[in-house]
N, CA, C and O atoms as a GROMACS GRO file, in nm:
protein
  320
    1MET      N    1   2.479  -5.165  12.550
    1MET     CA    2   2.390  -5.277  12.524
    1MET      C    3   2.364  -5.352  12.654
    1MET      O    4   2.458  -5.381  12.729
    2LYS      N    5   2.238  -5.382  12.681
    2LYS     CA    6   2.200  -5.460  12.799
    2LYS      C    7   2.222  -5.608  12.774
    2LYS      O    8   2.210  -5.656  12.661
    3VAL      N    9   2.254  -5.679  12.881
    3VAL     CA   10   2.273  -5.824  12.877
    3VAL      C   11   2.191  -5.883  12.991
    3VAL      O   12   2.199  -5.836  13.105
    4LYS      N   13   2.113  -5.987  12.961
    4LYS     CA   14   2.034  -6.054  13.065
    4LYS      C   15   2.075  -6.200  13.074
    4LYS      O   16   2.099  -6.266  12.973
    5LEU      N   17   2.081  -6.249  13.198
    5LEU     CA   18   2.110  -6.389  13.225
    5LEU      C   19   1.986  -6.450  13.287
    5LEU      O   20   1.938  -6.404  13.391
    6LEU      N   21   1.932  -6.555  13.222
    6LEU     CA   22   1.814  -6.625  13.273
    6LEU      C   23   1.856  -6.757  13.335
    6LEU      O   24   1.933  -6.834  13.276
    7VAL      N   25   1.804  -6.784  13.455
    7VAL     CA   26   1.829  -6.909  13.526
    7VAL      C   27   1.695  -6.964  13.573
    7VAL      O   28   1.594  -6.893  13.573
    8MET      N   29   1.694  -7.088  13.614
    8MET     CA   30   1.573  -7.153  13.663
    8MET      C   31   1.571  -7.145  13.816
    8MET      O   32   1.667  -7.185  13.881
    9VAL      N   33   1.461  -7.095  13.872
    9VAL     CA   34   1.443  -7.090  14.017
    9VAL      C   35   1.304  -7.145  14.047
    9VAL      O   36   1.204  -7.093  13.999
   10GLU      N   37   1.301  -7.249  14.128
   10GLU     CA   38   1.175  -7.314  14.167
   10GLU      C   39   1.090  -7.348  14.046
   10GLU      O   40   0.968  -7.331  14.046
   11GLY      N   41   1.157  -7.398  13.940
   11GLY     CA   42   1.087  -7.444  13.822
   11GLY      C   43   1.043  -7.336  13.725
   11GLY      O   44   0.970  -7.364  13.630
   12ARG      N   45   1.087  -7.211  13.749
   12ARG     CA   46   1.048  -7.100  13.662
   12ARG      C   47   1.171  -7.024  13.616
   12ARG      O   48   1.262  -7.000  13.695
   13PRO      N   49   1.175  -6.985  13.489
   13PRO     CA   50   1.288  -6.904  13.442
   13PRO      C   51   1.276  -6.760  13.494
   13PRO      O   52   1.171  -6.697  13.485
   14ILE      N   53   1.386  -6.709  13.549
   14ILE     CA   54   1.389  -6.571  13.596
   14ILE      C   55   1.517  -6.503  13.546
   14ILE      O   56   1.614  -6.570  13.512
   15VAL      N   57   1.515  -6.371  13.544
   15VAL     CA   58   1.635  -6.295  13.510
   15VAL      C   59   1.720  -6.289  13.636
   15VAL      O   60   1.682  -6.226  13.735
   16SER      N   61   1.835  -6.354  13.631
   16SER     CA   62   1.927  -6.358  13.744
   16SER      C   63   2.004  -6.228  13.757
   16SER      O   64   2.028  -6.179  13.867
   17CYS      N   65   2.043  -6.172  13.643
   17CYS     CA   66   2.112  -6.043  13.645
   17CYS      C   67   2.092  -5.972  13.513
   17CYS      O   68   2.069  -6.034  13.409
   18GLU      N   69   2.102  -5.841  13.520
   18GLU     CA   70   2.098  -5.757  13.401
   18GLU      C   71   2.217  -5.663  13.413
   18GLU      O   72   2.226  -5.584  13.507
   19VAL      N   73   2.309  -5.672  13.316
   19VAL     CA   74   2.432  -5.593  13.322
   19VAL      C   75   2.456  -5.526  13.188
   19VAL      O   76   2.385  -5.552  13.090
   20THR      N   77   2.556  -5.442  13.183
   20THR     CA   78   2.596  -5.381  13.057
   20THR      C   79   2.700  -5.469  12.990
   20THR      O   80   2.759  -5.557  13.054
   21GLN      N   81   2.722  -5.446  12.864
   21GLN     CA   82   2.820  -5.523  12.788
   21GLN      C   83   2.958  -5.514  12.853
   21GLN      O   84   3.033  -5.612  12.854
   22GLU      N   85   2.992  -5.399  12.906
   22GLU     CA   86   3.123  -5.379  12.967
   22GLU      C   87   3.141  -5.462  13.094
   22GLU      O   88   3.255  -5.494  13.131
   23ASN      N   89   3.033  -5.498  13.161
   23ASN     CA   90   3.040  -5.570  13.289
   23ASN      C   91   3.007  -5.718  13.278
   23ASN      O   92   2.997  -5.786  13.381
   24ILE      N   93   2.990  -5.769  13.158
   24ILE     CA   94   2.946  -5.908  13.143
   24ILE      C   95   3.045  -6.008  13.202
   24ILE      O   96   3.005  -6.100  13.273
   25LEU      N   97   3.173  -5.990  13.175
   25LEU     CA   98   3.271  -6.089  13.223
   25LEU      C   99   3.275  -6.099  13.375
   25LEU      O  100   3.260  -6.210  13.427
   26PRO      N  101   3.293  -5.990  13.449
   26PRO     CA  102   3.294  -6.007  13.595
   26PRO      C  103   3.160  -6.054  13.651
   26PRO      O  104   3.157  -6.131  13.747
   27ALA      N  105   3.050  -6.008  13.594
   27ALA     CA  106   2.918  -6.048  13.645
   27ALA      C  107   2.893  -6.197  13.626
   27ALA      O  108   2.837  -6.262  13.715
   28PHE      N  109   2.933  -6.251  13.512
   28PHE     CA  110   2.911  -6.394  13.488
   28PHE      C  111   3.014  -6.479  13.560
   28PHE      O  112   2.982  -6.589  13.606
   29GLU      N  113   3.137  -6.431  13.570
   29GLU     CA  114   3.240  -6.507  13.640
   29GLU      C  115   3.207  -6.524  13.788
   29GLU      O  116   3.232  -6.630  13.845
   30VAL      N  117   3.151  -6.420  13.851
   30VAL     CA  118   3.113  -6.432  13.992
   30VAL      C  119   3.002  -6.535  14.010
   30VAL      O  120   2.985  -6.591  14.119
   31ARG      N  121   2.926  -6.561  13.904
   31ARG     CA  122   2.821  -6.663  13.906
   31ARG      C  123   2.874  -6.798  13.858
   31ARG      O  124   2.797  -6.892  13.834
   32ARG      N  125   3.005  -6.807  13.844
   32ARG     CA  126   3.078  -6.930  13.808
   32ARG      C  127   3.055  -6.977  13.665
   32ARG      O  128   3.057  -7.097  13.638
   33PHE      N  129   3.033  -6.883  13.573
   33PHE     CA  130   3.026  -6.915  13.431
   33PHE      C  131   3.154  -6.865  13.366
   33PHE      O  132   3.181  -6.745  13.364
   34GLU      N  133   3.231  -6.958  13.314
   34GLU     CA  134   3.362  -6.926  13.257
   34GLU      C  135   3.351  -6.902  13.107
   34GLU      O  136   3.287  -6.977  13.034
   35MET      N  137   3.415  -6.796  13.062
   35MET     CA  138   3.420  -6.768  12.919
   35MET      C  139   3.505  -6.873  12.850
   35MET      O  140   3.618  -6.899  12.890
   36VAL      N  141   3.448  -6.935  12.744
   36VAL     CA  142   3.519  -7.042  12.673
   36VAL      C  143   3.545  -7.010  12.527
   36VAL      O  144   3.605  -7.091  12.455
   37GLY      N  145   3.502  -6.892  12.482
   37GLY     CA  146   3.525  -6.856  12.342
   37GLY      C  147   3.457  -6.726  12.306
   37GLY      O  148   3.400  -6.656  12.391
   38ILE      N  149   3.466  -6.696  12.179
   38ILE     CA  150   3.403  -6.575  12.123
   38ILE      C  151   3.310  -6.620  12.011
   38ILE      O  152   3.348  -6.704  11.930
   39ASN      N  153   3.191  -6.564  12.006
   39ASN     CA  154   3.094  -6.600  11.903
   39ASN      C  155   3.138  -6.542  11.768
   39ASN      O  156   3.155  -6.421  11.754
   40ASN      N  157   3.154  -6.629  11.672
   40ASN     CA  158   3.184  -6.586  11.535
   40ASN      C  159   3.107  -6.671  11.435
   40ASN      O  160   3.153  -6.696  11.323
   41ASN      N  161   2.989  -6.715  11.477
   41ASN     CA  162   2.903  -6.798  11.392
   41ASN      C  163   2.842  -6.710  11.283
   41ASN      O  164   2.760  -6.623  11.313
   42PRO      N  165   2.881  -6.731  11.156
   42PRO     CA  166   2.831  -6.644  11.049
   42PRO      C  167   2.680  -6.657  11.025
   42PRO      O  168   2.621  -6.574  10.956
   43ARG      N  169   2.618  -6.760  11.080
   43ARG     CA  170   2.473  -6.777  11.063
   43ARG      C  171   2.392  -6.695  11.163
   43ARG      O  172   2.270  -6.684  11.150
   44GLN      N  173   2.460  -6.638  11.260
   44GLN     CA  174   2.390  -6.555  11.359
   44GLN      C  175   2.396  -6.408  11.319
   44GLN      O  176   2.478  -6.368  11.237
   45ARG      N  177   2.310  -6.332  11.379
   45ARG     CA  178   2.299  -6.189  11.350
   45ARG      C  179   2.432  -6.117  11.373
   45ARG      O  180   2.514  -6.158  11.455
   46ALA      N  181   2.451  -6.010  11.299
   46ALA     CA  182   2.572  -5.929  11.312
   46ALA      C  183   2.586  -5.875  11.454
   46ALA      O  184   2.698  -5.860  11.504
   47GLU      N  185   2.474  -5.845  11.521
   47GLU     CA  186   2.478  -5.792  11.657
   47GLU      C  187   2.540  -5.889  11.757
   47GLU      O  188   2.585  -5.848  11.863
   48LEU      N  189   2.542  -6.018  11.724
   48LEU     CA  190   2.594  -6.120  11.816
   48LEU      C  191   2.739  -6.156  11.789
   48LEU      O  192   2.800  -6.229  11.868
   49GLN      N  193   2.794  -6.108  11.682
   49GLN     CA  194   2.933  -6.139  11.648
   49GLN      C  195   3.027  -6.073  11.750
   49GLN      O  196   3.010  -5.956  11.785
   50GLY      N  197   3.124  -6.150  11.797
   50GLY     CA  198   3.222  -6.099  11.892
   50GLY      C  199   3.182  -6.107  12.038
   50GLY      O  200   3.260  -6.070  12.126
   51TRP      N  201   3.061  -6.155  12.066
   51TRP     CA  202   3.017  -6.169  12.205
   51TRP      C  203   3.081  -6.294  12.267
   51TRP      O  204   3.109  -6.390  12.197
   52PRO      N  205   3.103  -6.292  12.399
   52PRO     CA  206   3.162  -6.409  12.464
   52PRO      C  207   3.066  -6.527  12.466
   52PRO      O  208   2.944  -6.511  12.466
   53ILE      N  209   3.125  -6.646  12.469
   53ILE     CA  210   3.053  -6.771  12.487
   53ILE      C  211   3.096  -6.825  12.623
   53ILE      O  212   3.215  -6.824  12.655
   54PHE      N  213   2.999  -6.871  12.703
   54PHE     CA  214   3.026  -6.920  12.838
   54PHE      C  215   2.990  -7.066  12.850
   54PHE      O  216   2.887  -7.111  12.799
   55GLY      N  217   3.075  -7.142  12.920
   55GLY     CA  218   3.045  -7.282  12.948
   55GLY      C  219   2.922  -7.291  13.037
   55GLY      O  220   2.911  -7.217  13.134
   56GLY      N  221   2.831  -7.382  13.005
   56GLY     CA  222   2.710  -7.401  13.084
   56GLY      C  223   2.597  -7.307  13.050
   56GLY      O  224   2.491  -7.312  13.114
   57LEU      N  225   2.617  -7.220  12.949
   57LEU     CA  226   2.511  -7.128  12.909
   57LEU      C  227   2.484  -7.139  12.760
   57LEU      O  228   2.574  -7.167  12.681
   58CYS      N  229   2.361  -7.116  12.723
   58CYS     CA  230   2.324  -7.102  12.582
   58CYS      C  231   2.327  -6.953  12.550
   58CYS      O  232   2.280  -6.871  12.629
   59GLY      N  233   2.382  -6.921  12.438
   59GLY     CA  234   2.391  -6.781  12.399
   59GLY      C  235   2.529  -6.747  12.348
   59GLY      O  236   2.622  -6.827  12.357
   60PRO      N  237   2.537  -6.630  12.297
   60PRO     CA  238   2.447  -6.517  12.305
   60PRO      C  239   2.327  -6.533  12.211
   60PRO      O  240   2.336  -6.594  12.105
   61MET      N  241   2.214  -6.474  12.253
   61MET     CA  242   2.092  -6.475  12.172
   61MET      C  243   2.040  -6.332  12.165
   61MET      O  244   2.046  -6.257  12.263
   62TRP      N  245   1.989  -6.295  12.049
   62TRP     CA  246   1.935  -6.161  12.029
   62TRP      C  247   1.792  -6.156  12.081
   62TRP      O  248   1.712  -6.246  12.055
   63ASN      N  249   1.761  -6.051  12.154
   63ASN     CA  250   1.627  -6.039  12.212
   63ASN      C  251   1.566  -5.902  12.182
   63ASN      O  252   1.491  -5.848  12.264
   64GLY      N  253   1.598  -5.847  12.066
   64GLY     CA  254   1.539  -5.721  12.024
   64GLY      C  255   1.612  -5.598  12.073
   64GLY      O  256   1.667  -5.522  11.993
   65ASP      N  257   1.614  -5.578  12.205
   65ASP     CA  258   1.684  -5.463  12.260
   65ASP      C  259   1.796  -5.501  12.355
   65ASP      O  260   1.858  -5.414  12.416
   66HIS      N  261   1.822  -5.630  12.369
   66HIS     CA  262   1.931  -5.676  12.455
   66HIS      C  263   1.979  -5.814  12.410
   66HIS      O  264   1.915  -5.881  12.329
   67VAL      N  265   2.092  -5.855  12.466
   67VAL     CA  266   2.148  -5.987  12.440
   67VAL      C  267   2.115  -6.074  12.560
   67VAL      O  268   2.121  -6.029  12.674
   68ARG      N  269   2.079  -6.199  12.533
   68ARG     CA  270   2.034  -6.291  12.638
   68ARG      C  271   2.122  -6.415  12.641
   68ARG      O  272   2.165  -6.467  12.538
   69TYR      N  273   2.148  -6.460  12.762
   69TYR     CA  274   2.212  -6.590  12.787
   69TYR      C  275   2.118  -6.668  12.878
   69TYR      O  276   2.051  -6.609  12.964
   70GLU      N  277   2.114  -6.800  12.861
   70GLU     CA  278   2.026  -6.885  12.942
   70GLU      C  279   2.104  -7.007  12.988
   70GLU      O  280   2.193  -7.055  12.919
   71THR      N  281   2.069  -7.057  13.107
   71THR     CA  282   2.123  -7.186  13.147
   71THR      C  283   2.063  -7.292  13.057
   71THR      O  284   1.959  -7.270  12.994
   72ASP      N  285   2.127  -7.407  13.050
   72ASP     CA  286   2.074  -7.517  12.969
   72ASP      C  287   1.934  -7.555  13.014
   72ASP      O  288   1.848  -7.588  12.932
   73GLU      N  289   1.910  -7.550  13.144
   73GLU     CA  290   1.779  -7.586  13.198
   73GLU      C  291   1.670  -7.491  13.149
   73GLU      O  292   1.561  -7.535  13.112
   74VAL      N  293   1.698  -7.362  13.148
   74VAL     CA  294   1.601  -7.265  13.097
   74VAL      C  295   1.577  -7.288  12.948
   74VAL      O  296   1.463  -7.288  12.902
   75ASN      N  297   1.685  -7.308  12.874
   75ASN     CA  298   1.672  -7.329  12.731
   75ASN      C  299   1.590  -7.454  12.699
   75ASN      O  300   1.505  -7.452  12.610
   76ASP      N  301   1.616  -7.562  12.772
   76ASP     CA  302   1.539  -7.686  12.752
   76ASP      C  303   1.391  -7.664  12.782
   76ASP      O  304   1.304  -7.708  12.707
   77ARG      N  305   1.364  -7.595  12.890
   77ARG     CA  306   1.224  -7.570  12.932
   77ARG      C  307   1.150  -7.481  12.830
   77ARG      O  308   1.036  -7.509  12.794
   78CYS      N  309   1.217  -7.376  12.786
   78CYS     CA  310   1.153  -7.280  12.698
   78CYS      C  311   1.147  -7.328  12.553
   78CYS      O  312   1.070  -7.275  12.473
   79SER      N  313   1.228  -7.427  12.519
   79SER     CA  314   1.231  -7.478  12.382
   79SER      C  315   1.142  -7.600  12.363
   79SER      O  316   1.124  -7.647  12.250
   80ALA      N  317   1.087  -7.653  12.473
   80ALA     CA  318   1.006  -7.775  12.463
   80ALA      C  319   0.870  -7.749  12.403
   80ALA      O  320   0.790  -7.841  12.388
   0.00000   0.00000   0.00000
C-alpha cells in the first residue's frame, strides 16, 4: 500500500514523500513526525484500521489507491 504525506510549500500543498506501508515509520520520523497512537476509529473505513497516528498530522485518510496524511496547514487550506 502506498502512503503519501502532503505538506505546504510556498502556500501550495505538495506531496513531500511517497513511501510504502513498511517504510512509513522511519520516513515520517526523519521528518520529525512522532507516532502517537494507532487508528482504531470504528467510524473510519476498514482499510484505515491499525494505521499509525502521528502528532502534527491529520490522518490516516483513504484516497482510493493510497493512504494520505496531511499537515494541519494543508488540511485547513483544503477543507476551507
